C-alpha positions in Angstrom: 0.0 0.0 0.0 1.4 3.3 -1.0 0.5 6.3 1.2 0.8 10.0 0.7 1.0 12.0 3.9 0.6 15.8 4.2 1.1 17.4 7.6 0.9 21.2 7.9 1.5 23.0 11.2 0.9 26.8 11.3 1.7 29.2 14.1 0.3 32.8 13.9 1.5 35.8 15.8 0.0 39.3 16.3 3.3 40.9 15.2 6.6 39.8 13.8 8.5 37.8 16.5 12.0 36.3 16.7 11.5 32.6 16.0 14.0 30.5 17.9 15.4 27.2 16.7 12.7 24.6 16.2 13.3 20.8 16.6 11.2 18.8 14.2 10.7 15.0 14.0 8.5 14.3 11.0 10.5 11.8 8.8 9.2 8.2 8.9 11.5 5.4 10.1 12.2 2.9 7.3 12.0 -0.8 8.1 11.4 -4.1 6.4 7.7 -3.2 6.3 8.0 0.6 5.5 9.9 2.1 2.6 10.4 5.8 2.4 9.8 6.9 -1.2 10.2 10.7 -0.8 10.1 13.3 1.9 9.8 17.1 1.5 10.1 19.2 4.6 9.6 23.0 4.1 9.3 26.1 6.2 7.7 29.6 5.7 9.7 31.7 6.4 12.7 29.9 4.9 14.9 28.1 7.4 18.4 26.8 7.7 18.3 23.1 8.5 20.7 20.9 10.4 20.0 17.2 10.4 20.9 14.9 13.3 19.8 11.6 14.9 19.0 11.0 18.6 19.9 8.0 20.8 17.0 6.1 19.3 18.0 6.8 15.7 15.1 9.2 15.1 15.9 11.7 12.4 15.7 15.3 13.6 15.7 18.5 11.7 16.7 21.6 13.6 15.4 24.7 11.8 17.0 28.2 12.4 15.2 31.4 11.2 17.3 34.4 10.3 14.5 37.0 10.3 11.4 37.8 12.4 8.0 36.8 11.1 4.4 36.9 12.1 3.7 33.4 10.9 5.5 30.0 10.9 4.3 27.3 8.6 5.8 23.8 8.6 4.8 21.5 5.7 5.8 17.9 5.6 5.0 15.9 2.5 5.9 12.2 2.5 5.3 9.2 0.3 5.8 5.7 1.8 5.2 2.1 0.9 3.6 0.3 3.8 3.7 -3.5 3.3 3.0 -4.8 6.8 0.6 -7.8 7.0 -2.8 -7.1 8.5 -2.6 -10.3 10.5 1.1 -10.8 11.3 2.5 -14.2 12.1 5.2 -13.7 14.8 8.1 -16.1 15.2 8.7 -15.7 18.9 11.6 -17.6 20.5 10.4 -20.9 22.0 11.4 -19.9 25.6 9.2 -16.7 25.3 6.0 -18.4 24.2 4.8 -18.6 27.8 4.7 -15.8 30.4 6.7 -15.2 32.5 10.0 -15.7 30.6 13.4 -14.2 31.0 15.2 -11.9 28.6 18.9 -12.8 28.0 21.5 -10.8 29.9 22.4 -8.9 26.6 18.7 -8.1 25.9 18.2 -6.8 29.5 21.3 -4.6 29.2 20.2 -3.2 25.8 16.6 -2.6 26.9 17.7 -0.8 30.1 15.2 1.9 31.0 12.6 0.4 28.6 12.0 -2.3 31.2 11.4 0.1 34.1 8.0 1.7 34.9 8.4 5.5 34.5 5.5 6.8 36.6 5.0 6.8 40.3 2.3 4.3 41.4 1.9 5.2 45.1 -1.1 3.0 45.8 -0.1 0.2 43.4 -3.2 0.6 41.4 -1.5 0.5 38.0 0.6 -2.6 38.9 -2.5 -4.3 40.3 -4.5 -3.5 37.1 -1.6 -4.9 35.0 -1.3 -8.2 37.0 -5.1 -8.6 36.9 -4.8 -9.2 33.2 -2.6 -12.3 33.7 -4.8 -15.4 33.7 -2.2 -17.5 35.5 1.3 -18.9 35.3 2.3 -20.2 31.9 -0.2 -18.1 30.0 0.5 -17.6 26.3 2.7 -14.5 26.0 1.0 -13.1 22.8 -2.5 -13.7 24.2 -1.6 -11.8 27.4 -0.3 -8.8 25.4 -3.4 -8.8 23.2 -5.6 -8.9 26.3 -3.6 -6.0 27.8 -4.0 -4.1 24.5 -7.8 -4.6 24.7 -8.0 -3.8 28.4 -6.2 -0.5 27.9 -9.2 0.5 25.7 -12.1 -1.4 27.2 -14.3 0.8 29.4 -12.3 3.9 28.3 -13.8 6.9 26.6 -11.5 8.0 23.7 -11.1 11.8 23.7 -9.1 14.1 21.5 -7.1 16.4 23.8 -5.6 19.5 22.3 -3.5 20.4 25.4 0.2 19.5 25.5 1.3 16.6 27.6 0.2 13.1 28.6 -1.9 11.9 31.5 -0.3 9.5 34.0 -1.5 5.9 33.8 -3.2 6.3 37.1 -5.1 9.4 35.9 -6.2 7.5 32.8 -7.5 4.6 35.0 -9.2 7.1 37.4 -10.8 9.1 34.6 -11.6 6.1 32.4 -10.8 8.3 29.4 -7.8 9.4 27.4 -6.3 10.3 24.0 -4.2 7.9 21.9 -1.1 9.0 23.7 -2.7 8.4 27.1 -3.9 4.9 26.2 -0.5 4.0 24.8 1.2 5.3 28.0 -1.1 3.2 30.1 -0.3 0.1 28.0 3.4 0.7 28.1 3.5 1.2 31.9 1.3 -1.8 32.5 3.5 -4.2 30.5 6.6 -2.9 32.1 5.1 -3.8 35.5 4.9 -7.3 34.1 8.6 -7.3 33.1 8.3 -6.6 29.4 10.5 -4.1 27.5 8.3 -1.5 25.9 8.7 1.8 24.1 6.5 4.6 22.8 5.9 5.3 19.1 4.6 8.4 17.4 3.6 8.7 13.7 0.7 8.5 11.4 -2.4 6.4 11.1 -4.2 5.5 7.9 -7.7 4.3 8.8 -10.1 4.1 5.9 -13.6 2.9 6.4 -14.0 -0.9 6.3 -17.1 -0.6 4.2 -17.8 1.9 1.4 -17.5 2.5 -2.3 -14.0 2.8 -3.9 -14.2 6.6 -4.0 -14.8 6.7 -0.3 -11.8 4.4 0.4 -9.5 6.4 -1.9 -10.3 9.6 -0.1 -8.0 11.0 2.7 -8.3 9.2 6.0 -5.7 9.6 8.7 -4.2 11.5 11.5 -1.1 11.8 13.8 -1.1 8.9 16.2 0.7 7.3 19.2 1.0 3.6 20.0 3.4 1.2 21.7 5.9 -1.5 20.9 6.9 -4.5 23.0 10.2 -6.4 22.5 9.7 -10.1 22.1 12.8 -12.3 21.5 13.3 -13.3 17.8 10.1 -11.5 16.9 11.7 -8.1 17.5 9.6 -5.0 18.3 5.9 -5.7 17.9 3.4 -2.9 17.6 0.3 -2.7 19.8 -2.3 0.1 19.2 -4.7 0.1 22.2 -6.7 3.0 20.7 -7.8 0.8 17.9 -7.3 -2.6 19.5 -4.8 -3.7 16.9 -1.5 -5.6 16.9 1.0 -5.2 14.1 2.2 -2.3 11.9 -0.5 -2.4 9.2 -2.0 1.1 8.7 0.8 2.6 10.9 3.6 4.9 9.8 6.2 5.2 12.6 8.1 8.5 12.8 9.9 8.4 16.2 10.4 5.9 19.1 11.4 6.7 22.6 11.2 5.8 26.3 8.0 7.9 26.6 5.5 9.9 24.5 6.9 13.1 26.1 10.1 12.6 24.1 8.3 12.4 20.8 6.9 15.8 20.1 6.7 16.4 16.3 7.6 20.1 16.6 9.3 21.7 19.6 10.4 25.4 19.6 10.0 28.8 21.1 9.8 32.5 20.1 10.8 35.8 21.5 8.1 38.4 21.6 5.3 39.9 23.7 3.3 37.7 26.0 0.2 38.3 24.0 1.9 37.9 20.6 0.8 34.3 20.1 -2.5 34.1 18.3 -2.9 30.3 17.8 -1.8 27.1 16.1 -3.5 24.9 13.5 -2.5 21.3 12.5 -3.9 19.7 9.4 -3.1 16.1 8.5 -4.2 13.9 5.6 -3.1 10.3 4.9 -4.2 9.0 1.5 -3.8 5.8 -0.4 -2.4 6.4 -3.9 -1.8 4.2 -7.0 1.8 3.0 -7.3 2.1 4.6 -10.7 1.1 8.1 -9.5 4.6 8.9 -8.3 6.8 6.2 -9.9 
């Protein structure tokens, strides 16, 4: 499946302001299931770009702006081939078929902080919720993770939160609601309490209607999205999307991975100007399926 992604972020100011360096993570991560065909990142006003990679290998563009401006527009136009199977067959190491299992010494050393719960759990409610999903000793590992994925959404009201930041797992449980990043954080924290190595992922979701005419399916459907990945020996990193109750990378386009969602902001920057200079921000995202010959 070939996908065209258009992501436009616009900041508006009351008067020209000095735009400080902005750190942008918008380039998809290539893998065996995702091939980057083209990527065009542009800025208005024009910016000087410096490209780097962080400790997780995420590609980062740092944009510097020589002149003041009353608007900043960041346009990311990407084409990828997404070939992940809708129903993946995972070749998990035999010793990891049943939970609990032990990671090797090398795996534990490499996973490091990705094994450790990040949020305080003073009353143990998150740990208790996680352990409640385990049916018993020797349960099937993949079934357990799929149950956890479903539990992180069951009984929860999905909400779109515009404010910056992520709820703690305890807040999500208490409120019984959350955004995709909140549900992913709950899942990550829960499986870490069970001893799994897990990381956060941000990127794009292509989610066309299951039923409909061809014109409907070909129209733009998608958004920015957050989900989780769990490391399983031999199977590598396996995607779990609690918001949609899915396992595997189909319909997902990963851009950045990290210890937590807080590390994965697509755009991060500041400006110098009056306290009331900022008028607002808009984000527009479309993810569309295209014919392979359209851009070949």
